[in-house]
N, C-alpha and C positions, 0 to 999 in steps of 0.2 A: 691700562691706559699707559702710553708711551710719553715719556717726558722729553724726548728729544726727537727731531725729525731728520732722517737722513736723506741726503740729496742724491741724485743719480750717480754722482762720482764717488760716493761713500762717505763723504764728509758729512758731519753733524751741523744741522743748521741752528741758528739761535745761540743764546748764551749758554754756557755749560751749567748742568744742574748743580745745585748746593748739596744734593743728596749724599750723605756719607753713611754707609752701613754700620758704622760704629755707633751711630745715634740710637740704634735698636736696643743696645744694651741699657740705655739710660731710660727706657719707657717703662718697662715693668716695675721698677723701684717706685717709680711715681704713682702707679696704679696702687701699689701696696700702701701708699699714704691716703689713697682714696680720691685721687685727683681724677677730674673729668678730662675729656678729650680737649676741651678748651684750655683748661689748665695746663695739660701736657703741653700743648703748641705754645702757649705763652712762656712756660718755664724753659722750654727748650729753643725758644726765639724762633720759632718756626710758623710762617704764615698760615692762615687757615686754609687757604686754597693750595698751598703747597702740600700741607698735611693731607688733605684729599687726594691730591695727585699722586703723591707717594705711596699712600695706602693702595691706590688703583695699580701703580706701576711695579711695586716691590713686594713680593710675597714676604719677605723677612719683615719688613716694616708693617705690613698688614697684621702679621702674626704677633708682633710685639704689641701692637694697639689692642688686639683681641685678648691677649694675656693680660694687659694692663687693666682692661675692662672687667675681666673675672677677678682680678685682686681688688678693684676698687669696689665691687658688688660685695665681696667677702668683707672688706673693711667696714662698710657702711652696715652690713648685717651684724657684724661683731659689736659695733659701737652701739646699735640699737639694743643688742642683748645686754650690753653692760650699763648704758648710761640713760636710756630714754624710759625713765620712771616717773610715775606721778608724783612721789616725794623722794628727795635724795636719800639714798640707801635704802629705799623701799623695795618691796618684791613685785609690785604692780606696774606693769608697762602701760605707758601713755600711749594707746593704740592710735588715737587721732593723729598726734604728732609723728609717730613712727610711720603710719600709713601714707601720710601726706608727703613725708620726706622721701620715702622709698618710691612712691609713684611719680615724683617729679625727677628724681635721679635715675630711675630704671623703669621706664614707662612699659617696656615690652614685657618686663617680667611682673609688674606690680600694679599697673593702672588698670581701674575698671573702666570698661568702655562700654556704654549702651548707646545704641543708634536706633532710632525708630523712624521708618520711612513709611509714608502713606502715598500709595500711588494707584492708578487705576489699571486697567488691563493693559499688558504690555509696557508697563513702566509709565504710561501717559498719566494725564491729569484724572483726578477723580470726577466722574460725571455726576452732577447733581439733578435730579428730575424731581419736580414737584408737581403733584397731580391734585387737583382741586376738584373733588366730586360734589358738584352742585346739582346733580340730577334729581335727587330726592327732593332738594329745595325747589327746583323748578317745576317738578311734579306737584308739590304742594301748593305753590303759587297759582299754577294752572287750574287746579281742582277748587281752590277757593274762588278764584274769578268765575269759574263755571257754576258753582253754587250761587254767588251773588247775581249772576245773569239770570239763573233759573228762579230765584226769589223775586227779581224785579219784573220777568216777564209772566210770573204766574198771577200778579195782581192785575194785569192788564185784561 
């Protein structure tokens, strides 16, 4: 993604970008503290849209964010290994708390997704056919009527 548009004369249109490649050096250390992308943007006083634009336009910025994410993942995994226990100082991990924290922070790596879809042929609606078989009931009724007619006619 380009942050500036060039005119036919070669001049750039719009205000100049505030992007400074030096900012890339500040990003990985924030990841080492476990910072999320939103915390990084806030700490460095970068608007969310600018962060996204710069990530698309500048390879060095994108690489710094990817490195920070790796460090943040390691930070939170280390923290879980050291501190998320059922009792302070105990050896047993509180798996519910750890799992919930990790799936919220790192959904691609830890979230359990289950998706069930019910569809009919070709992805369409499910067809519901109800067949009421009343043929035996009809035959029984007709037979009873015939027998009653036969009884009433036999007495005549």
